[in-house]
N, C-alpha and C positions, 0 to 999 in steps of 0.2 A: 504494499499500498503505500504509495510516492509520497501520498499525505504527510504522513506520519514521521516526527523527528528519529533521526538517523538512532537505531539500537532500541527504538521502541517500538513495542509489539501488543495487539488488544488481544482478547480471546477470540477465539473465533464465533462468529455470529450462528444463533441456532432456529431453525424454523419453528415457528411459532404453530402448535394443533388447533386443527381448525375445528371449531365447536358448531355444534348441529343448529340451526336456524330454520326461519320459514319467513316466506316471502307472499304476498296474495295480490294476484291481479283481478282487483273488482269487474266485472262489466256489466253494463247496461243497454236496454233496447232504446236504439235514438233513431224515431222514423222506421227504416226497412234495414238497418243497418245496427251495428255494434259500439260503443266507446266503452274504454279502458280508462280505469283512474289513475293518474298519477301523481304525485306527491314532491314538493320541490323543497330539498334541504336546506338548513339555514347557512349561508355564508361563516359563520362562527365554529360551527361542528370542528373536531378535530379529524373526523374519518367522515370521509366522501360529502365534501360540503358542496353546495350549489350543485348540483344532481336530482335531474329527476328521475325518483325512482317509486319504487311500490313500499308501502307500509309493510312492517314485518320486525321480526328481530331473531333478538337470541331464545333458543328453549332457555329456559328458568329453573333454580330449584322450587318454585311454586309451581312449573307445569308437572315437574316430574311429580311431584306431590298429589297434584290432582287425577292425576295418570291413574298413579296406584292407587287411591282412594276410591277412585270410580270407574273400576274395571270394567262397567258394564256399558259406558258410554263411548260413543265411536269407534265399537269395535270392527268397521268396515274397513279402517284402513290401516291393518296389519303392522308391519314394522312403521310406518309413518303417523301413527296413532297422535305420536307423544308431540309430532310437530304439527298435529292439526289441534293439540290443544292448546299451543302456543299463538296459533294461526289466529284462532278462535278470540283470546284475551287481550293479542295487538290491534284486531281489529276493534276491540272497544275500548281501547286507551287512544290509539293514533287517529282514528277515524271516526269512532263513535256510532259505528252500525255493528248491529249483532244479529242474530239468527232469530225470526218471530216466535218458531216454535210449530209453524202450519206451513212450514216449505218456503217463505218468504223472510224480506230485511224489514228492519225497524231501527230507527234512529234510537241510540240510548239515552237514555234521561238524565239530566243533570247531576243528580244527588247518586246514581248506581255510579255513573264513568267518575265521579270525584272519589269516591271510594275506591274502585279498582285502579285509579292512577296514585292515590294516595298508599295503596297496598296491593301487592298483586294479588294475594293471597285472597282478597275480597271476591275476585270474580268466580271465583269456585262456589264460596256462600252464596252470592247472586244469583249462579242457576239453581244451586237448592234451593232457594226460597222463593225461584220462580220468577226472578226479577229480570234474568238472563235465559236464554235457552240454548242446547243445544240439538234436539229433536229436530229431523228433519232435514238436517244442513248438510250439503252435497257440496266436494271440491272434488277438485282431479291436479295432480302431479303435471304439469306440462315440460320440465327440463328442472335438472339439477346441476348446480354448481360448484366447485371449490376454491374462496378467493386464494388468488396467486399469492407465492410466499413473500412478496417484496411489498405487503400490508402488513403491518405489525398485528392487526386485528385481522383474525383470519375465521370463516364459517365455512361449513357444508350445508348448506342452504338448498330447499326446494323450494320451486315455485310454484304455489299452487292457481288455479283459476278457480274463481267463486263466481258463477252466475247470478248476478241480481236480477234478471228479467227486466220488469216494468217496476218493481218495487217502487220506486221514486224516492228513497232513502239516499240523501246528502250526507257528504260526509261535514266533519266540523274538529276544530279545531279544541284539545285539550283544556281542562278548566285551570291547568298550570303549564310550564313549559313543553313549549311543542320541538320537534325537531323539526317540523313544518314552517312554512311561510305560505304557503299556496297549495292549493290544490284544482288540479283542472282533468275534465275529463276530455279523452283524445279518441280519434279514430286512428288506429296503428299506422297506416298507410303516412296519414298525417305527422304523427310523433315524428317516426322515422326521415320524412323529406324536412320538416324541419332542424334535426339534428344534422344532416346531411348539407343542410345549407349554412351551418356554425350558428344557429340562432338560440340553442340550450345545450347541456351535458346531460349526457344519460354514460350509466354504469354500462363497459362492454359486456357485462352478460346479456343485458336488455338490450343491447345493438344489435346482437346475434339472436336473440328471442325473436325480438321484433320481426326481423327479416325472416326468420322462420315463420312467424304468424303470416306475415304480408305474401310470405309465397303460398301458404295452405291455404289462405283464404282467395286467392287466385286459383288455384285449382278445386276447391271445395264449394266457394260461394258464399261462404259467411264466416264471422268470428267463432261460432260454438263449435261448429265443424270442425274448423280447422285446428281447435283446442283438443277435439276428442278424435285426431289423428297422433296430435302430439303426445296426448296423455296412455296412446296403445302403447308408443314406445318412447318413454323421454329421454330427449337428448342428454350425452352425461359425457363426463369425459373431458379431455382437451377439446379447448373451442379456439376460434379467432377473437384474439384480443385487441379488437379496433377502438385506439385512443380517442381517435379525431376522423373524420373522412379522410380518406387515403394516408392514415397514420395507423400502421398496425405495429406491436408491439412482441418483439419474442425476448424471454426471460434468461439471460445467459447465466449461469452460475459462476463467480468469480471471488476472488479474496479481497475484497473491499470493505470499506467501513463500516461497522456495526452502528444498527441493527438492521443494514443493509447486508444481503445474501447473495444478491444479485445486479446484476447491468443491463438496462434496460437497451438491445436493439432494435432499433426501428427500422420501419420497412415503408419506405414513402412511395406515393403513387398508388394508382387506379388498379384493380386486377383486371389481366388481358391487356395490361398499357406497360411503359417504360416504369420500371422500380430501382430506389436507390437505397444499399441498405448501409446503414447508421451503424456504426460501434459492433461491429459483430465481433465480440471480445471473447472467442473460443480459445479455450489453452488445452483443455482436456476430452475424455469422450461425453461426458453426459452434455457440455455444450456444444460438441458437435452435431450430437443427436438432435438435438435443439434448434440448431439451426438447418439441419441437414433436412428435415421435415420440413420446415418453412419454404426451404428452396426447391423442396420435392412438388410443394402447394403452387407456389410461383411459377413452374415452369409447366405444371398441370391448366394453370390460368390462361398460358399462352403468353406471360410476359415477358420481359427480356430485362435483365439488370442491368443496367449500364454502369454504375460505378459501385465502389467501396468509398463511404468516408468515414474518415477518424476525424470526430470534437475534439481532441487532443491525445497527449502523449502518455498519460500514466495508463500503468501496465493493467486497472481493472476498465481499459477501455480501448487498447490496443488487440485485435488479435493474431491469433497465430497464420500468418498469411499460407505457408504453405498448406496448413489442414484446410482452410478458406477455400484456397486453388483446388483442391478435391473435389469442392461442390461448386462451384462455379468459377468463371476468370470473369474479370473487368477491372478497370485501371482505378487505381487507388488515389483519392483525392483528399486532402487535407493540408493544413498550415503548412510552411517551411521547419517550422520548429518539430512540428508532429512528421514531417515525414523521414526527418535525420533520424528518427528513432525508427525506421519501419524499413524491415529488408523484404525487397520483393521484385519480383523480376517481370510485376505487371507494370503497364505505362503507369504513369501519375501526372497529376495536374497539382500546382499550388493553390490552392483557395485564399484570397484574400479579400480584406475591407469591401465590401459592396459588389463583388461577385456576385453572377446567378448562374440558375441552372432551369432549365423546364423539364417538365417530365410530361409525355404526352401518354392520353388515355381514351377510352371511350366516351368520355364525355368531354373532353376538351382536353384542356392544358393548364398544369399546376406550375406556379413558379415558386421557386425557395432563393432567397437571399443570404447571403453569407454576411454575419456581425460578429467583429473579434471581441473578445472577452478577455481579455488575458489573467485577470486579476489572478483567480484560482490555480493558472498552470501558462505559462508562455504558451502562445500560440494554438491558446484555445479557442473555439469557435461556436458562434449559433448558426442553426439556418431559419428564416424566419419566413413565415408561408401564410394563407389566407387562416388554414387551421389553426395556427397558434407558431410557438415557435420550439425546436428542438433546442434547449437550453443547455444542455451537459450537465456539468456541476458548479452550478452558479447557486444555486437553491432546492431542495428537496421538502415531501411533507412526511419523510421518514429520517430523524435523526438532525446530523447538523452537517454543514460544511465545512471543510479546513481551509484555509490559507495557506500553505507551509510557506514557513521563514526564510528557507533556502531559495526559493526561485519564486515564490509566489509576489503579490503584490498588493498591501490589501488597500489604497488610493485606488488602484486601478479597479479593483475588484467590487468595492463600491460604486464608483463609476458604473461598473457594469451593469450591478442592478437597476441602477438608474435609468440607465439608458433601454433597459429591458420593460421596464414599468412607464415610463413615455411612451412607446409603440401600443399600451395599453392591446395586449393579446388577447385572444378568446380563452387560449389554453396554452400552458407550459409542459411541454412533453422533458421531465428533469431526466438525468442520468442513472437516478434512482428511484425506486418507489412508486407510487401512484401515479397518475395524470394530475396535474394540479389547474382546477376548474376555477378558481378564483386569485389569477395572479396578480391584481393589483395588493390584494389583503396581505397576500404572503409576501411578497417583494417589501411592501413597505414593514412588513412583521422585520425581516431580515436587515434594511437600510437603517430602521431605527435601531436594532440590537446594535449592529458596527457602530455606529454612531457614538450611541450611550456607551459603548467599550472604547472607541476611541478616545472617547472624553475623560473617561475614568483613568486610561494607562498615561494621558497628558495630566491629570491631576497627580496622578500619583508622585509622577516627576518635580512637578512644581509643591509639592509636598515635604520633598526631600527624600523621598527614595530614588536612587541611584543605580542599582544593580537590578539587571535583569528579576532576581528572583526576589528581591524587596516589591519590585514595580508591580509582577503577577500576583503577588499574594494582596498586594492592596488592591489592584482594580478588578480583581476575581472572588475579593471578600463577599459578594453577594451570589458565588455560586461554591460555595465547598465541596460540592461534588465533583465538580472540576477536577480532572487526571493534573498533579502539578506539571508534569512534564508537557503535556498539552497546554495548559493554560500557560506555560513559558515560552512554549513554540509561539502561540499567537500573540502572545504580548510583543517579541520581539517581530512579529510582520506587521502591529502597530508602530511600534517604535521606528522600524526603518522607514514608513511611509511619513512618520511627522518629521525626521530628520531631512527626507526628500522635499518636505514642502516647507523646510525653513522652519520650522516649530520648537525642535529642540537639536542640541548640540549632542553630538557622540564624542568620546575622547577617552583612548586607552580604559575600552570597555566600559565606561560608566554615561549617565545620560544626564543631562542639565537644561534647564529652560534657557532658552533666547530671549 
């Protein structure tokens, strides 16, 4: 891990075990068609903010207890029975809708809903007392997915379809804090079309599910029939991760900075058109197999891989080009600093600020421009397109970003973050972790954090601290859990930037204010 101080090592990241969970796609009759309910997650959420998603959640101890205490309930669902308990409780909490006991649905009364939101165990009590119902409830699993390992919170999730028919029940916000700030009914084809126009964000599993549903509606004629087809053999296992229109992600296992366990390899361009492979960081067999599967899929689509692009020279982003050449051959594009670290017989192209390239596809041409952000690493580049920015190691939703004191530049790093924010991208596609659907908020948080640390380092020197160890101790006094070696290395990065800008003097290993 090139970002770490020399001689420093961190324990290997461990992938978290997925928890059982359930999500519900509620549908209703709308004229001669069917709409589905989507909920917009608020920007402040630490996980999956700003995404349109389905109501649902993880299986809780309360759900397990309810399933054990009432073995006679929901017996038709076999091994999925526990998740159905979760589904019914989450419907009450998150959207205020519950079965009415007569085969239909009703809006949950305020008093009952407050009880369930305050204490999950109240759901069982409400059903036992007749305030809520499970009888007559019908649902079907239409797909199942497991959260990929680059997310800190992982779930083995069952997606259920619940046909509300023409019940007329409408979703409402809970009486207390909600994960959502908007509910909206959508035609599935309108939802995926809006996503393709970069008008909203969807989690990758819902993108592929919507594609499946729209395809099955075209074949069968309506949503209910489409869901029955999916329920007969629910799609599971590996799926395409579409982070944005024309932006797919392949997770490559790498030795990277914890808690990340993988590097995001992005595939740009439309299926059936020209494709660019970004940061195929394979170095061993598992990564080779992951990329091999994607390359086989690309070739089967009739696509052409026109280039391999590396965003920067750190080892968790550079792939073994000899291994890559066994899968496909394409010119290597990167900055001069990165190309100096690459050994390849393939043709190469040096990328600079302002360069651009086009990828042709069945629906037209997509253009991507090169933006230099060298603070994290000399020669690091980002790629700017309509779907968003392939942002390399500038920020992440998982963990932190280090600016190495050896060859990083804290001033350039902060400037780079500000340049990214100024572009107001729809999405950030980072080098590690999930997509970033709220770039302005995340970039602002990063900028404010680094500026504040910059000020604390300057204040430390002005307060009489002159050695790196003393300055770091002062500057990181608000973060006692920070590892001393990392704190000192990041402090040194700040100090070098402050010396460069003329705010500090460095002499004989000591720092003094000017």
